[in-house]
N, C-alpha and C positions, 0 to 999 in steps of 0.2 A: 686508767693510767693518767691520763693528763691531770684529773683532778689530785690524784696522790703526790703528784710530782708538786703542784702547787702549793697543799696543804701541808706539806712534810718541809717546805723550804727549797727542795732541792731546784727548783724552777722559779724565778723571780715574777711575778705577777704584774709589778710597778715598773718594770725596767723597760726604758726606753733605747733603742738601738742608736748607734752613732757611726761616722766615717772616721776611721782612723789613718786612712792611706788612699790618695786618689790619683788619677791622671786623666787626660782629658775622657777617655773611653773606659777605664777601668776604676774599681772601689773595692776598697777591704773594708767589710763591715763589722761593728765589734757588736755582736749581738746581747751583750750583757747578762749572757744567762736568762733572756727574756722568753717569753712564750712564743715558740717558734711562728705561727700566723702573722704574729705583728712584726718580726724580725725579717720573715718571707716578704710580706706586703712592702717594708718599708726598702728593702734591696731591691725587688724587681721594678718597682716604680721608679727608682734610682736607676737602674739600667735603662729604663723605657726613657726616662729624660735625658739621657747620656747619649743613645742612639737617634734620638731624634735629632742630635748636634753633630753627632759624629758619623753617624751612619749604621754604626754598630758598638755596642759596649758588654763588658762583662763584669758583674760585680760578685763578689766571693764574701760569704759571711762566715763567721766563727762564733765560738762560742752561743750558739743557739741550741733550739730544742725540736723536737719534732714537729714539723711543718704543715703537716694534713696532707691534703691533696696536691699530688705535683703539678696538675692540670690546671688548678687554680690560678697559679701565678703566670701560666704560657698563656692563659685564657685572656689575662690583663693586657699582656703585649699583643693578641689578638685584636683586642677592643680599640688598639689604637694604630691599627693598620701594620702592626711590626709582626715578625716571627719571634718566636719565644721560646726558649730553652729552660728548663729548671732542674736541678739534679740535687738530691740529699743524702749521706751517708746515713744509716741508722744503727740502732742496736744489733749488735752481734745475734743473727738467727739463723743463719746459713751457714750450711757446712759444707765447704769448697770439694770438688772432685777430687776424690782419692785421700782427702783428709776424714777424721772422726770425731772434730769438734765443731760447734758453731764458731767461726771467727769472723765471718761478713757478715754486714746487715743487708737488708732487702733491696736497699741502695735506689729506689725509683728514680726515674729519668722522664720527663716529658718534653715534647715536640711538638708545637702547634703554628700553623701557617694560615695565614687569612686568605680567604677568597671572596667573591663577590656573592655567592650563595652558600654552600655548607663548608665551613673550615676543617682543615686536615688538623687533629688532635689525638696526639698519641700521648699516653699516659701508661707506664709500666714498670712493673717492679723487674729487676734484674735475678729475682728469683721467679721459679715457676708459678708460685701463688703468693699472695700477700698473706701474713698470719692472720689478719682479719677473717681471711676465708675460712682459715683451718678453723678459728674460734665457733665462727657461724655453724660449720658442720657439726662442731662437737656440741653445740647448744642444742642442735636439731638430733642429735645422735645419729646422724649418719657417717658412713665412709667417706674419704676424700678420695680423688682419682689415684692413680698411681704415677709416680715422678713427683708429688707434692712434696714429700718429707720421709724423713728418717726417725729411727727410735733412739733410746739412748746409747745404743750398741753400734749406732752408724748404719743399722741395715734399713733399706727402704719398707714402710709401713702405708697402710691403708686407714689405719687407725687414728683420725685426729688427736685423742686424747695422749696416745703415746708421743705423737710428736709434740705435744703442749708440756709432755711431763719427763723433761729432760732430753727430749730429742730435737730436730731442727728442720728448717726447710733446705730443699734441694735449689741448688742454681738452676736458672733457667736452661731449660732442655733434658733435665733430671740426670738421670745416670751418664756417664761419659761415653757409651754406645750411642746414645742419642742427642749428642752435643752439647751435655752439661758443661763442657769446659769454655764453651761460647758465653753460656751464663756467668760462668768464673770470672773470663776476661772483662765483661762488662762491668760487673761488680766491683772488679778493681779499679777499671777506668773511673767511677764514680768517686771512689774512696780517692784518686788522684786527682779531680776536679774540685773535691769539698774537705775533707779533712786535711789532706796532705797540702794542698795550694794554699788553704787559709791559714794552716798554722794549728789547726785545733787536733783534737783526737781522730783516730782513725782505727777500723777494724776492730780488732780484740781489746784496742785500749780504751773503748768506748764502753761506759758502764752499762751493763745489761738492766733491761726495763724491770725483770723481777729482782734484782738484785737489793740486798738491804743496806750496801753500801752508800754512805751519805756523801754524794760528789756531783756535781753538774755533770751533764752529758758532754756538753760541749762538742755540739754536731755542727760539721761544716755543709754549708750549702753554695752552689752556683746559681746565679741568674744570668740569662744571656738574653739580649734583644737585638734584632736587626732590622734596618729598615729595607724591605726588597727593592725600594725603588732607587736606592745606591747601586743597584745592578742592570739588568736589563729591564726593559720599560713593560707594562702590562701584566704582573707577573699574576695576580688573581685571575683575569681571564686565563690564561695557560692553566693554572691550577685547577679552575673550575672545569675545563675541558678534561683535565687528568683524570680526577677524579670520577667524572661520569663514564670516562672511556673503562674506568677500572669497573664500575658498578654494571656497565653493560657486558661484561663479560658473559661466557655462557658458565652458567652454575654447573658444578660436577654433580649437584642432587637437585631434581626437583623442588622448588620451593624453598629452597636456599640460597637465596642472592647472593653475590658477591658484595662483601662490603669494605668500606675504607674507617681507617681509624677516626673515631668521635661518631661513627654512624649507631652503634648500639647504644653510646650515652643519649644520642637524640632520640631514638626509639624509647628509652627508658623515659625521658623527660616527658613525650608525648604520651606515654601510658599514665604517667601520675597526672598528668591534666585529663585526661579520659575518666580514672578512676576518683578523681576527686582529693587526692591524698595519695601518701605512700603507704603500701600494705606490708606490715611487718609480721614475723612468725611470732606465737602468743610468748615463748621462751625470750625473744630480744625484747618485748614489751614488758617481761617481769625483770628482766636484768635494768631497764631503764628505770621501774618503779624502785627498784631496791638504791639505785644511787640516786634518786630523788630523794628517797627518805634519809640517806646517810647526808647528804648535801643539805637537807632542811629545806628543799624548793618545791614549788606545786608540780604535783606528778601529772604526767600526761593525760590530757581525758580521752579515753579508750571506749567511751559509753557506747559511740558508734560503729565499734569495730563488729565486722563481720567473719572474720577469719581468725 
């Protein structure tokens, strides 16, 4: 998707973002239709710099593109001892509660806070699952869990191909009976924070990723940085205590400990270190090789692959 946008000219790989409006603690950034992570890092770093002076800062970017992992930006704030929040709207992939077609994006939001040991790092889509997880299940020829998506008729399905072929994702919570309206509300909140606040595209006005329409996505993104020392002292010690109290709760199932946001990712990172690399499904590796051929770049060395 990213490569298609750059090669087609829908995204400008040479663009440099700039500040078009700012106050002591806020800024509006024009991404100039640049690569999303470039716009994101520029904006988060600006929020961090302002927060160190003002105690807190909010930077909104417009005319941006998909910026990748939301937690990447909040972790930049954590590295500086700050609380970080990042959010972005995305191409319409989600069918709102009681609606029949995709109108909202997965609209991820991340919140991360520093502690002296393990930081709290929440990174979540406002849909039940990200579209990438559906794509992985389709490549593996496996069903998706209930509550993830609907087919082209708006009915819930466990077939990932039906979701990808004219269907859509469900808001966090799934059906209305299981609180899908809460995910719907969160998705609209992100739209307000991003496209609406920044003056860019929002909801169904955003170009779909699969569309042949040649126009910029014009995504909106928000980046917030807060200095916890501007409030009660010794925040990181109290957060450490809070996190450990959660982890020490008696688990409902033996062998399944209570976790906090960031623990699964830390466990995965440790596993990668122990494995000596990342393990991929063979179908994913094939997709990488196909992309490498199309881009005329060196293929990934899979000569030592065991799985």
